[in-house]
C-alpha positions as CSV (number, residue, x, y, z in Angstrom):
1,M,-5.7,-17.7,-29.2
2,Q,-4.3,-19.9,-31.9
3,N,-7.4,-19.2,-33.9
4,L,-6.9,-15.4,-33.4
5,D,-3.3,-15.7,-34.6
6,K,-4.4,-17.5,-37.7
7,L,-7.2,-15.0,-38.3
8,K,-4.8,-12.1,-37.8
9,A,-2.3,-13.5,-40.3
10,E,-5.0,-14.1,-42.9
11,I,-6.5,-10.6,-42.6
12,L,-3.2,-8.8,-42.6
13,S,-2.0,-10.8,-45.6
14,E,-5.2,-9.9,-47.5
15,I,-4.8,-6.3,-46.6
16,A,-1.2,-6.2,-47.9
17,A,-2.3,-7.9,-51.1
18,A,-5.2,-5.4,-51.8
19,K,-4.7,-3.5,-55.0
20,T,-7.6,-1.0,-55.0
21,P,-9.5,1.1,-52.4
22,D,-12.7,-0.9,-53.3
23,A,-10.9,-4.2,-52.5
24,L,-9.7,-2.8,-49.3
25,E,-13.2,-1.7,-48.3
26,T,-14.5,-5.2,-48.9
27,L,-11.8,-6.6,-46.6
28,R,-12.7,-4.1,-43.9
29,I,-16.4,-5.1,-44.0
30,S,-15.5,-8.8,-43.9
31,A,-13.3,-8.3,-40.8
32,L,-15.0,-5.4,-38.9
33,G,-18.5,-5.1,-40.4
34,K,-21.7,-6.2,-38.6
35,K,-21.2,-9.7,-39.9
36,G,-17.4,-9.6,-40.0
37,H,-15.1,-12.2,-38.5
38,I,-13.8,-10.1,-35.6
39,T,-17.3,-8.7,-34.9
40,A,-18.6,-12.3,-34.7
41,L,-16.0,-13.2,-32.2
42,M,-16.8,-10.2,-30.1
43,K,-20.4,-11.4,-29.9
44,E,-19.2,-14.7,-28.4
45,L,-17.6,-13.0,-25.3
46,G,-20.9,-13.2,-23.4
47,A,-20.8,-17.0,-23.2
48,L,-17.3,-17.1,-21.6
49,G,-16.3,-17.1,-18.0
50,P,-14.9,-14.0,-16.3
51,E,-11.2,-14.9,-16.7
52,Q,-11.6,-16.1,-20.3
53,K,-13.7,-13.0,-21.2
54,K,-11.0,-10.7,-19.8
55,T,-8.2,-12.5,-21.6
56,F,-10.0,-13.2,-24.9
57,G,-11.6,-9.7,-24.9
58,A,-8.2,-8.0,-24.6
59,A,-6.8,-10.1,-27.4
60,L,-9.8,-9.2,-29.6
61,N,-9.4,-5.5,-28.9
62,Q,-5.7,-5.7,-29.7
63,L,-6.5,-7.5,-33.0
64,K,-9.2,-5.0,-33.9
65,G,-6.9,-2.1,-33.3
66,E,-4.0,-3.6,-35.3
67,V,-6.4,-4.4,-38.2
68,N,-7.8,-0.9,-38.2
69,A,-4.2,0.6,-38.2
70,R,-3.1,-1.6,-41.1
71,L,-6.3,-0.8,-43.1
72,Q,-5.6,3.0,-42.6
73,E,-2.0,2.6,-43.6
74,K,-2.9,0.6,-46.8
75,K,-5.7,3.2,-47.6
76,N,-3.2,6.0,-47.4
77,A,-0.7,4.1,-49.5
78,L,-3.3,3.4,-52.2
79,E,-4.5,7.0,-52.3
80,T,-0.9,8.3,-52.6
81,K,-0.2,5.9,-55.4
82,A,-3.4,6.9,-57.2
83,L,-2.6,10.6,-56.7
84,N,0.9,10.2,-58.1
85,A,-0.4,8.3,-61.1
86,Q,-2.9,11.1,-61.8
87,L,-0.3,13.8,-61.4
88,E,2.0,11.9,-63.8
89,Q,-0.8,11.6,-66.3
90,D,-1.7,15.3,-66.0
91,H,1.9,16.6,-65.9
92,L,2.5,19.7,-67.9
93,D,6.0,21.2,-68.4
94,V,5.3,24.9,-68.4
95,T,8.9,25.6,-69.5
96,L,8.3,24.0,-72.9
97,P,7.1,26.3,-75.8
98,P,3.4,26.2,-76.5
99,E,2.2,23.9,-79.3
100,P,1.9,25.2,-81.9
101,A,4.3,28.1,-81.0
102,S,3.0,30.2,-83.9
103,E,-0.4,30.6,-82.2
104,G,0.9,33.0,-79.6
105,R,0.4,36.7,-80.2
106,I,1.6,39.9,-78.5
107,H,-1.2,42.4,-77.9
108,P,-0.9,45.7,-79.9
109,V,-0.8,47.7,-76.7
110,T,2.1,45.7,-75.4
111,Q,3.9,46.0,-78.8
112,V,3.4,49.8,-78.9
113,L,4.5,50.2,-75.3
114,E,7.7,48.3,-76.2
115,E,8.2,50.5,-79.2
116,L,7.8,53.7,-77.1
117,M,10.2,52.5,-74.5
118,E,12.7,51.6,-77.2
119,I,12.5,55.1,-78.7
120,F,12.7,57.1,-75.5
121,T,15.4,55.0,-73.8
122,A,17.5,55.6,-76.9
123,M,17.1,59.3,-76.1
124,D,18.4,58.7,-72.5
125,F,15.0,58.7,-70.8
126,K,14.6,56.5,-67.8
127,I,11.4,54.5,-67.1
128,A,9.5,55.5,-63.9
129,E,6.4,53.8,-62.3
130,G,3.9,54.7,-59.6
131,P,0.8,53.3,-57.8
132,H,-2.5,52.9,-59.5
133,I,-4.3,54.1,-56.3
134,E,-3.4,57.7,-55.6
135,D,-4.2,60.5,-53.2
136,D,-5.6,63.9,-54.1
137,F,-2.3,65.7,-53.6
138,H,-0.3,63.7,-56.2
139,N,-3.2,63.3,-58.7
140,F,-4.6,66.8,-58.6
141,T,-3.2,69.4,-56.1
142,A,0.5,69.1,-56.9
143,L,-0.4,69.4,-60.6
144,N,-1.9,72.8,-60.0
145,I,-5.5,71.5,-59.8
146,P,-6.8,72.6,-56.4
147,P,-10.2,71.5,-55.1
148,E,-12.2,74.3,-56.7
149,H,-10.3,74.2,-60.1
150,P,-12.6,73.7,-63.1
151,A,-10.1,71.3,-64.7
152,R,-11.3,68.6,-62.2
153,Q,-14.5,68.6,-64.2
154,M,-12.5,67.2,-67.1
155,H,-11.7,64.0,-65.2
156,D,-14.4,61.4,-64.7
157,T,-12.7,60.1,-61.6
158,F,-13.2,56.7,-59.8
159,Y,-13.2,57.6,-56.1
160,L,-12.8,55.0,-53.3
161,K,-14.6,55.1,-49.9
162,P,-13.3,57.7,-47.5
163,G,-10.7,56.5,-45.0
164,T,-10.7,57.0,-41.2
165,D,-9.3,60.6,-41.7
166,G,-12.1,61.4,-44.2
167,A,-9.7,61.5,-47.2
168,R,-10.8,59.7,-50.3
169,K,-8.3,57.7,-52.4
170,L,-8.8,57.4,-56.2
171,L,-7.8,55.5,-59.2
172,R,-5.2,57.7,-60.9
173,T,-6.7,59.6,-63.9
174,H,-3.3,60.0,-65.6
175,T,0.3,59.0,-65.1
176,S,1.2,62.6,-64.1
177,P,1.4,61.6,-60.4
178,V,4.5,59.6,-61.3
179,Q,6.1,62.9,-62.4
180,I,5.3,64.4,-59.1
181,R,6.6,61.5,-57.1
182,T,9.8,61.6,-59.2
183,M,10.4,65.3,-58.6
184,L,9.8,64.9,-54.9
185,S,12.2,62.1,-54.6
186,E,15.0,63.0,-57.0
187,K,17.1,66.1,-57.7
188,P,17.4,67.5,-61.2
189,P,18.5,66.8,-63.9
190,I,15.4,64.5,-64.4
191,R,14.6,62.8,-67.6
192,I,11.9,60.1,-67.4
193,I,8.9,58.5,-69.1
194,A,6.0,57.2,-67.1
195,P,4.0,54.5,-69.0
196,G,1.1,52.7,-67.3
197,R,-2.6,52.2,-66.8
198,T,-5.0,55.0,-66.0
199,F,-8.7,55.1,-65.1
200,R,-11.6,57.3,-66.0
201,S,-15.4,56.6,-66.0
202,D,-15.9,56.9,-69.7
203,S,-16.6,54.3,-72.4
204,D,-17.2,54.6,-76.2
205,A,-15.5,53.8,-79.5
206,T,-12.4,55.9,-78.5
207,H,-12.6,55.8,-74.7
208,T,-12.4,53.0,-72.1
209,P,-12.7,53.0,-68.3
210,M,-9.1,51.7,-68.2
211,F,-6.6,52.9,-70.7
212,H,-2.8,53.3,-71.1
213,Q,-0.8,56.5,-71.1
214,L,2.8,57.5,-71.5
215,E,4.0,60.8,-70.1
216,G,7.5,62.3,-70.4
217,L,9.2,64.7,-68.1
218,V,12.5,66.7,-68.3
219,V,13.7,69.0,-65.6
220,D,17.0,70.9,-65.5
221,E,18.3,74.4,-65.6
222,F,18.4,75.0,-69.3
223,T,15.6,73.1,-71.1
224,T,13.4,75.2,-73.5
225,M,10.4,74.8,-75.7
226,G,12.8,74.2,-78.6
227,H,14.1,71.0,-76.8
228,L,10.5,69.9,-76.4
229,K,9.8,70.4,-80.1
230,G,12.9,68.5,-81.1
231,T,12.0,65.6,-78.7
232,I,8.5,65.3,-80.1
233,E,9.7,65.5,-83.7
234,A,12.3,62.7,-83.1
235,F,9.6,60.6,-81.4
236,V,7.1,61.0,-84.3
237,K,9.6,60.1,-86.9
238,A,10.8,57.0,-85.1
239,F,7.3,55.8,-84.0
240,F,5.6,56.2,-87.4
241,E,8.8,55.2,-89.2
242,V,8.9,58.2,-91.6
243,D,11.9,60.3,-92.7
244,D,10.1,63.6,-92.7
245,V,7.1,64.8,-90.7
246,K,5.0,68.0,-90.8
247,M,4.0,69.2,-87.3
248,R,2.2,72.1,-85.7
249,F,1.9,73.1,-82.1
250,R,-1.5,74.6,-81.3
251,P,-1.8,76.8,-78.1
252,S,-3.9,74.9,-75.6
253,Y,-4.5,74.8,-71.8
254,F,-3.3,72.3,-69.2
255,P,-3.2,73.4,-65.6
256,F,0.2,71.8,-65.0
257,T,2.0,73.4,-68.0
258,E,2.5,77.0,-69.2
259,P,2.7,77.6,-72.1
260,S,0.8,74.5,-73.2
261,A,0.2,73.1,-76.7
262,E,-1.4,70.3,-78.5
263,V,0.6,68.6,-81.3
264,D,-0.8,67.8,-84.7
265,V,1.0,65.9,-87.4
266,G,0.3,66.1,-91.1
267,C,-1.6,63.2,-92.5
268,E,-3.4,61.9,-95.6
269,R,-6.5,59.8,-95.3
270,S,-7.6,57.4,-98.0
271,K,-9.4,54.1,-98.4
272,A,-6.1,52.4,-97.7
273,G,-5.7,54.0,-94.3
274,I,-3.9,57.0,-92.9
275,K,-0.5,58.1,-94.1
276,I,1.4,60.0,-91.4
277,G,4.0,62.7,-92.0
278,T,2.7,64.7,-95.0
279,G,-0.7,65.7,-96.4
280,K,-3.2,68.4,-96.3
281,E,-5.0,67.1,-93.2
282,W,-4.0,67.3,-89.5
283,M,-4.3,64.8,-86.7
284,E,-3.8,65.4,-83.0
285,I,-1.4,63.0,-81.3
286,L,-0.5,64.4,-77.9
287,G,-0.4,67.3,-75.4
288,C,2.6,69.0,-74.0
289,G,4.1,72.2,-72.5
290,M,6.6,73.8,-70.2
291,I,6.2,72.8,-66.5
292,H,4.1,75.3,-64.6
293,P,6.2,77.1,-61.9
294,K,3.6,76.2,-59.3
295,V,4.1,72.5,-60.0
296,L,7.8,73.0,-59.4
297,E,7.1,74.7,-56.1
298,Y,4.8,71.9,-55.0
299,C,7.7,69.6,-55.6
300,N,10.1,71.7,-53.6
301,L,12.0,72.9,-56.7
302,D,13.0,76.5,-57.2
303,P,11.2,77.7,-60.4
304,K,13.8,80.5,-60.7
305,K,16.5,77.9,-61.1
306,Y,14.8,75.0,-62.7
307,Q,12.5,74.6,-65.7
308,G,11.5,71.8,-68.0
309,F,8.8,70.3,-70.2
310,A,6.3,67.5,-70.0
311,F,4.2,65.6,-72.6
312,G,1.6,62.9,-72.6
313,C,0.0,60.6,-75.1
314,G,-2.5,57.7,-75.1
315,I,-0.8,54.4,-75.9
316,D,-4.0,52.8,-77.0
317,R,-4.8,55.7,-79.4
318,L,-1.3,55.5,-80.9
319,A,-1.8,51.8,-81.5
320,M,-5.1,52.6,-83.2
321,L,-3.5,55.1,-85.5
322,K,-0.4,53.1,-86.4
323,Y,-2.1,49.7,-86.9
324,G,-5.5,50.7,-88.2
325,T,-7.8,49.4,-85.4
326,P,-11.2,51.2,-85.7
327,D,-12.6,50.6,-82.2
328,L,-10.7,51.0,-78.9
329,R,-13.1,48.7,-77.1
330,A,-11.9,45.7,-79.1
331,F,-8.5,46.1,-77.4
332,F,-10.1,44.7,-74.2
333,D,-12.7,42.2,-75.6
334,S,-10.3,39.2,-75.3
335,D,-11.3,38.0,-78.8
336,L,-8.7,35.6,-80.0
337,R,-9.7,36.2,-83.6
338,W,-9.0,39.9,-83.2
339,L,-5.7,39.2,-81.5
340,R,-4.6,36.8,-84.2
341,H,-5.3,39.5,-86.8
342,Y,-3.8,42.5,-85.1
343,G,-1.3,40.8,-82.7
344,F,2.5,40.4,-83.2
345,R,4.6,37.3,-83.0
346,A,6.5,36.9,-79.8
347,L,10.0,37.3,-81.4
348,D,9.1,40.5,-83.3
349,I,10.9,42.6,-80.8
350,P,10.9,46.3,-81.8
351,T,14.4,47.9,-82.3
352,L,15.3,51.2,-83.8
353,A,18.0,49.5,-85.9
354,G,15.8,46.6,-87.2
355,G,12.6,48.6,-87.5
356,L,9.9,49.0,-84.8
357,S,7.0,47.3,-86.5
358,R,9.0,45.1,-88.9
């Protein structure tokens, strides 16, 4: 037993002094391996008498259990120490600015979105949002586009699998459902813009399957087409940062507005780019119109009492026009070289007083 006490003290002392997992494993093998000290003593039990075997065997089992426990404790301690050292070495303070800070860029779509929100909130518009996955009622029916309506052919829609009730959800094809949800949940007067992502199955130099739209809605008892024209004119002057602008409203067709119009602005094209505001050429920038009475009825609003206007524009297209990007697909290529060229510095926050694009 005295030999066991001495052996125990030696083994536990060596375990406590171990500095690495490899050194600890060497100690385990020397104590408990096939040729280890404790294993060798276990093999000698057969030569002892019954009483000695019982007493010595119990002491060996107790020693073996205590050594195993100390080995596991030491292993856990060494692993924790190694992990803490690795975490300390790999530590990154995400609250610090990036190095170098000048490398970060704001995407042109984000910049233009900030510019648009700055313009319209200054005109007392509120910002409204809605879900990307919509139902048929909010995306089509409530906008005066029933199932048989030919206008549905204009939308290359991403449909999801039918639900248990047979109805099919879809990725919204425009942000107009936000207008419907707003009119269903709020009472006039309503004055909102609805920016966000929209989805259509289309891809070329001027179309992408996911793109960004901004739509505006005004509903009250007195709004007219003249108010719509004034709003669009103020928006164009502020966004393109021109003092004067030549505009024309061309009659058009949208199922959710009546009358409907497409808005063109005067421009002048040259090798240097496009100059907005004046010129002999025209460029379409958005669609608009007075809200169709049926849309008001779908939203439980009396068309004899309320009226209003709506307009919509592509944020990506506006970014292309203002900042001279030739291909819409490049907006989503994640090319850092492109972003460094067309992107904006993080602190170039657009304001009407300081200049939107600076």
